[in-house]
C-alpha angles and dihedrals in degrees: 000000000000118000111221121218116243094254089054092050089048093049092049092048093050092049093047092047092051091053092045090053093048096044091054098038109123093209094049110152113260139188103213107315094333119093118236116252121263113232121195129172131210118200125178140145121273114286092017090122104253092160095055088046092054092045091054091044090056092045091054093046091052090058092061119089095228121102113295116250130228106238126205119191109200125192119181105297098353134077129199122195 
């Protein structure tokens, strides 16, 4: 198992808490009856561990009872779902 550095854990917690707030926000923007998507960006220097941060973020989001998101991780000209 990979041990995350403290800044990676902090970044993942921050991203997960932002999603949890937005997903449960009563005044979330909507288009008709459908909620607008939540977009969040992660930017870090090369070899900072963006992939482990996103993996931990997704892990923390999956622990919450609100609807599960669809996550797209985009890097330059590629997208991973």
